[in-house]
C-alpha positions in Angstrom: 45.1 16.3 -200.2 48.5 17.9 -200.0 51.1 15.5 -198.8 54.2 16.6 -196.8 57.5 16.5 -198.3 61.0 16.4 -196.9 64.1 17.6 -198.5 67.6 17.8 -197.2 70.6 19.7 -197.9 72.6 16.4 -197.4 71.2 15.4 -200.8 70.5 18.9 -202.6 68.9 19.2 -206.1 72.1 21.0 -207.3 75.4 21.9 -206.0 77.3 24.8 -207.5 81.0 25.1 -206.5 82.5 28.5 -206.4 86.0 28.8 -208.2 87.3 28.1 -204.7 86.5 28.2 -201.0 82.8 27.2 -200.9 79.7 26.1 -202.7 76.0 26.6 -203.0 73.6 23.8 -202.3 70.0 24.3 -203.8 66.7 22.7 -203.2 63.8 23.3 -205.6 60.8 23.8 -203.2 57.4 24.4 -204.2 58.0 26.2 -207.3 60.9 28.2 -205.8 64.6 27.8 -204.6 66.0 27.7 -201.2 69.8 27.7 -201.0 72.4 27.2 -198.6 75.7 29.0 -199.3 78.8 27.8 -197.5 81.5 30.5 -197.6 84.8 29.1 -196.3 87.3 31.4 -194.6 89.1 33.5 -197.2 86.1 33.6 -199.5 85.1 36.8 -201.3 82.5 37.4 -204.0 84.8 39.5 -206.1 87.4 36.7 -206.0 85.5 33.5 -206.0 82.1 34.2 -207.9 82.6 37.3 -210.0 84.2 35.4 -212.8 81.3 33.1 -212.9 78.8 35.8 -212.8 80.5 37.9 -215.2 79.1 41.2 -213.4 81.2 44.0 -211.7 79.3 43.2 -208.4 76.8 40.7 -207.1 73.6 41.6 -208.7 71.3 39.0 -206.8 69.0 40.4 -204.2 69.4 38.1 -201.0 66.9 37.5 -198.2 68.1 35.1 -195.7 69.5 33.8 -192.3 72.9 33.4 -191.0 73.4 30.0 -189.5 77.1 30.1 -188.7 80.2 32.3 -189.2 80.3 36.0 -190.1 80.3 37.8 -193.3 81.1 41.6 -194.3 79.0 43.3 -196.9 79.8 46.5 -198.7 77.2 47.8 -201.0 78.3 49.6 -204.3 77.2 52.9 -202.7 79.8 52.4 -199.8 77.3 51.3 -197.2 78.9 48.2 -195.0 77.7 46.0 -192.5 78.6 42.7 -190.9 76.3 39.8 -190.5 76.5 37.0 -187.8 74.6 34.0 -186.8 71.0 34.7 -185.9 70.6 37.4 -188.2 68.1 37.7 -191.0 69.2 40.1 -193.6 68.0 41.6 -196.8 70.6 42.6 -199.3 69.8 44.3 -202.5 71.5 43.9 -205.7 75.0 45.7 -206.1 77.3 44.4 -203.5 80.5 42.5 -202.6 80.8 40.4 -199.5 83.6 38.3 -197.8 83.8 36.0 -194.8 85.4 37.3 -191.6 87.4 35.0 -189.4 88.3 31.5 -189.3 84.9 30.1 -189.4 82.9 29.3 -192.7 79.7 31.5 -193.0 76.7 29.3 -193.8 73.8 31.4 -195.3 70.3 30.1 -195.8 68.8 32.3 -198.7 65.2 32.1 -199.8 65.2 34.5 -202.8 68.6 35.4 -204.2 70.3 31.9 -205.3 68.2 31.0 -208.5 70.9 31.5 -210.9 73.7 32.2 -208.3 77.1 30.8 -209.2 75.4 29.0 -212.3 78.2 29.2 -215.1 76.0 28.7 -218.1 74.2 32.0 -217.4 77.0 34.4 -217.5 76.5 38.1 -218.0 73.2 37.8 -219.6 71.7 36.0 -216.6 68.9 37.8 -214.4 70.4 36.8 -211.0 67.5 35.3 -208.8 65.5 34.2 -211.6 64.5 30.7 -211.4 65.8 28.0 -213.6 64.9 24.3 -213.6 68.2 23.1 -215.0 69.8 20.5 -212.8 
């Protein structure tokens, strides 16, 4: 018989700091990954994660829910949107993003944080692919 399991972001399996202004907290859940990104005011992917990812734009495909704060997303093709608390969003690879306003954007992602902001993966990483390295 299956048993219940409780995991908490207060004690994540991994914490991956950005170069500044935030971090990613990761839970390994049932063979997958759930991540909580905390993007502080002033955070921008191209300034605070690009050097870790070693790609020209974010190549992770995200599917997640905005818990708090706001974020502006600009796709490589020029499409733009702003996401806010209560929004569930899917964002394909090829984008930049940044926080909007004075509140941290907290984003719960169920698909795109497998190798996100994982320094040892660098340019050859397949963002979103799961890794068991803690």
